[in-house]
C-alpha atoms as one frame of an Amber mdcrd trajectory, in Angstrom:
protein
   0.002  -0.005  -0.004   2.815   2.400   0.888   4.562   1.936  -2.468   1.327
   2.658  -4.348   0.646   5.687  -2.140   4.065   6.974  -3.115   3.376   6.384
  -6.814   0.054   8.178  -6.609   1.519  11.058  -4.594   4.575  11.606  -6.801
   2.908  11.272 -10.189  -0.263  13.025  -9.024   1.622  16.014  -7.665   3.491
  16.431 -10.937   0.140  16.627 -12.776  -1.390  18.899 -10.126   1.643  21.187
 -10.303   1.272  21.494 -14.090  -2.445  22.236 -13.899  -1.992  24.828 -11.111
   0.660  26.628 -13.149  -1.601  26.715 -16.233  -4.660  27.910 -14.349  -2.761
  30.488 -12.311  -1.112  31.956 -15.416  -4.457  32.321 -17.235  -5.971  34.035
 -14.183  -2.993  36.331 -13.745  -2.967  37.287 -17.435  -6.676  38.155 -17.287
  -7.799  35.236 -19.440  -9.949  33.568 -16.841 -12.538  32.689 -19.485 -10.062
  30.199 -20.942  -9.661  28.250 -17.704 -12.610  26.004 -18.488 -10.806  24.734
 -21.562  -7.846  23.698 -19.446 -10.209  21.773 -17.164 -11.853  20.179 -20.206
  -8.461  18.852 -21.331  -7.739  17.649 -17.785 -11.083  15.832 -17.602 -10.481
  14.027 -20.909  -6.970  13.019 -19.760  -8.224  11.654 -16.433 -11.013   9.747
 -18.208  -8.523   8.210 -20.621  -6.191   7.213 -17.777  -9.012   5.524 -15.904
 -10.083   3.739 -19.066  -6.561   2.451 -19.642  -6.377   1.247 -16.034  -9.708
  -0.574 -16.422  -8.635  -2.096 -19.750  -5.421  -3.394 -18.179  -7.310  -4.831
 -15.195 -10.224  -6.510 -16.992  -8.493  -7.282 -20.294  -5.937  -9.528 -18.610
  -8.637 -11.696 -17.069  -9.527 -13.275 -20.426  -5.957 -14.310 -21.214  -4.437
 -17.747 -20.746  -1.932 -18.039 -17.894   1.084 -17.958 -20.205  -0.178 -14.997
 -22.215  -1.160 -13.144 -19.018   2.312 -13.662 -17.519   3.982 -12.523 -20.727
   1.764  -9.463 -20.920   2.240  -8.596 -17.235   6.031  -8.993 -17.489   6.206
  -6.838 -20.614   4.030  -4.111 -19.056   6.159  -4.149 -15.910   9.324  -3.523
 -17.890   7.604  -0.804 -19.966   6.280   0.855 -16.787   9.733   0.877 -15.202
  11.148   2.501 -18.334   8.494   5.241 -18.381   8.825   5.996 -14.675  12.628
   6.098 -14.845  12.465   8.506 -17.776   9.998  10.737 -15.947  12.085  10.802
 -12.752  15.115  12.056 -14.619  13.076  14.403 -16.834  11.636  16.150 -13.743
  15.088  16.280 -12.063  16.580  18.029 -15.117  13.655  20.226 -16.215  12.185
  21.406 -12.903  13.841  24.836 -13.119  12.436  25.463 -16.617   8.992  23.932
 -16.118   7.053  27.066 -15.276   8.505  29.184 -18.083   8.044  26.451 -20.666
   4.436  25.906 -19.672   3.717  29.631 -19.886   5.173  29.840 -23.390   3.269
  26.773 -24.576   0.091  28.151 -23.051   0.456  31.476 -24.875   0.921  29.697
 -28.218  -2.022  27.413 -27.565  -4.304  30.299 -26.581  -3.372  32.193 -29.759
  -4.112  29.079 -31.857  -7.644  28.626 -30.446  -9.562  26.940 -27.674  -9.067
  23.406 -29.068  -5.334  23.899 -28.993  -5.687  24.865 -25.359  -7.727  21.754
 -24.593  -5.147  19.612 -26.410  -2.254  21.140 -24.524  -3.847  20.525 -21.124
  -4.829  17.015 -22.222  -1.306  16.109 -23.338   0.304  17.570 -20.192  -1.937
  15.583 -17.845  -2.419  12.449 -19.970   1.311  11.807 -19.947   1.317  11.672
 -16.188  -2.019   9.875 -15.996  -1.153   7.060 -18.394   2.167   6.524 -16.775
   0.505   6.411 -13.344  -2.169   3.959 -14.535   0.425   1.614 -16.004   2.827
   1.769 -13.069   0.070   1.316 -10.457  -1.298  -1.656 -12.367   2.073  -3.363
 -12.522   2.750  -2.585  -8.849  -0.648  -4.007  -7.892   0.130  -7.180  -9.871
   3.511  -7.453  -8.178   1.849  -7.041  -4.801  -0.674  -9.836  -5.447  -3.684
  -7.633  -6.126  -6.371  -6.859  -3.591  -7.984  -3.570  -2.502  -5.131  -2.280
  -0.315  -2.746  -1.317  -3.169  -5.515   0.520  -5.013  -6.571   2.270  -1.786
  -2.962   3.411  -1.313  -2.803   4.776  -4.853  -6.147   6.582  -4.496  -5.026
   8.103  -1.211  -1.773   9.273  -2.768  -3.606  10.915  -5.672  -6.037  12.578
  -3.267  -3.126  13.908  -1.259  -1.480  15.245  -4.423  -4.682  17.048  -5.440
  -4.887  18.627  -2.005  -1.283  19.757  -2.090  -1.693  21.135  -5.600  -4.737
  23.170  -4.477  -2.885  24.532  -1.456   0.075  25.556  -3.611  -2.250  27.284
  -6.065  -3.930  29.175  -3.242  -0.514  30.192  -1.884  -1.183  28.460   1.453
   1.646  25.991   1.020   5.231  26.434  -0.090   6.686  23.039  -0.725  10.439
  22.458  -1.077  10.165  20.655  -4.410  13.874  19.828  -4.539  13.605  17.857
  -1.321  10.271  16.325  -2.264  11.426  15.137  -5.691  14.736  13.901  -4.227
  13.191  11.635  -1.609  10.233  10.445  -3.667  12.416   9.945  -6.704  14.899
   7.834  -4.756  12.071   5.790  -3.242  10.497   5.227  -6.639  13.798   3.931
  -7.971  13.690   1.236  -5.288  10.037   0.483  -6.079  10.826   0.330  -9.792
  13.656  -2.145  -9.182  11.167  -4.436  -7.462   8.622  -4.075 -10.270  11.341
  -4.854 -12.834  12.347  -7.955 -10.877   8.703  -9.008 -10.759   8.418  -8.485
 -14.519  11.389 -10.759 -15.080   9.768 -13.367 -12.806   6.592 -13.263 -14.923
   8.571 -13.706 -18.149  10.402 -16.628 -16.595   7.107 -18.183 -15.560   5.858
 -17.768 -19.152   8.993 -19.417 -20.530  10.149 -16.282 -22.340  13.228 -15.987
 -20.140  15.359 -18.862 -18.811  16.363 -19.666 -15.255  12.941 -19.901 -13.665
  14.033 -22.716 -11.319  17.516 -21.415 -10.510  16.885 -19.846  -7.098  19.284
 -17.362  -5.591  17.479 -17.702  -2.272  14.231 -19.031  -0.801  13.343 -17.524
   2.566   9.618 -18.258   2.430   9.938 -20.331   5.609  11.557 -17.413   7.467
   9.522 -14.638   5.815   6.113 -16.163   4.921   4.456 -14.138   2.174   1.174
 -14.073   4.095   2.773 -12.772   7.327   2.446  -9.105   8.266   6.154  -8.431
   7.750   6.161 -10.379   4.489   3.218  -8.295   3.305   4.987  -5.086   4.297
   8.170  -6.061   2.473   6.225  -7.042  -0.592   4.035  -3.936  -0.532   6.837
  -1.462   0.004   9.736  -3.030  -1.864   8.057  -5.712  -3.984  10.234  -8.193
  -2.132   9.824 -11.809  -3.154  10.740 -14.570  -0.689  11.590 -16.808  -3.644
  14.000 -14.989  -5.979  15.825 -16.419  -8.960  19.401 -15.491  -9.871  18.224
 -13.601 -12.938  15.743 -11.571 -10.857  18.455 -10.728  -8.344  20.938  -9.774
 -11.075  18.369  -7.539 -12.831  17.422  -5.890  -9.516  21.012  -4.940  -8.750
  21.806  -4.037 -12.401  18.942  -1.530 -12.350  19.080  -0.216  -8.800  22.780
   0.569  -8.359  23.514   2.567 -11.517  20.051   4.214 -11.625  20.176   5.366
  -8.016  23.749   6.583  -8.404  22.938   8.561 -11.556  19.754   9.995 -10.017
  21.505  11.231  -6.866  24.340  12.635  -8.943  21.849  14.471 -11.190  19.886
  16.007  -8.302  22.666  16.647  -5.774  25.838  17.070  -7.782  25.681  16.970
 -11.553  22.821  19.420 -11.998  23.540  22.234  -9.567  21.523  24.927 -11.343
  18.418  22.770 -10.946  19.142  22.133  -7.319  19.653  25.837  -6.618  16.482
  26.883  -8.288  14.437  24.050  -6.871  14.986  25.368  -3.341  12.626  28.182
  -4.176   8.913  27.576  -4.168   7.409  26.827  -7.561   3.935  27.664  -6.298
   2.239  29.701  -9.016   1.262  33.290  -8.350  -2.352  34.095  -8.927
């Protein structure tokens, strides 16, 4: 549940931040009458994201076991790729986000209301589709059930609340610290999802080594115990892990975490300096 809360919070706040910047800029530039077109684009993007999530959930039920495992494994790897790209994109572009959105909004407003709807749709749909895919794969890795979905919904609700408070000027969030900690945590979650995807592909026979176990601690950490559930829900930990899963987990986690921390803390100093200031939009 905690991992899915983090996914919903992180991805939801990115979308909420974008929407608050767009709405605040229109209000400040005395184009309040165009705000409804931004919300129209947001509504279409949210609807599409929910539809994709439903299609992933119910579409997989009609598949054979082998096809379902192949599909789930492929989607897990795709989700990890998308989330990793977004983590680094936000780390590098945070300082330019507000100015770029303002410029894009001006061009869209000059082109007509449909261009404005399309811009808002694309900005939010990118986050929404990524969130739907990553939450679905994380839920599959966690064994399903209502708890992971509840965690994701709570994270999204928290993100909406934070976005509204930032828009109203009641909250000044240190985005550099927020994106640092949530980004690092998501790298760990993504490593677990990637390992789970490899496990699914091994079960489907797409990848070899499904019976070559690196360790089996299911007797010590039963998957149905409270601590086994916590480890699985937070880190996607599997008590039975193959050598290939373990190798992929380390191969992703170590270089990705190192590069992410270097980007945020050392290799991208202008971003870090600017990110210390509040990016809350001015009405």
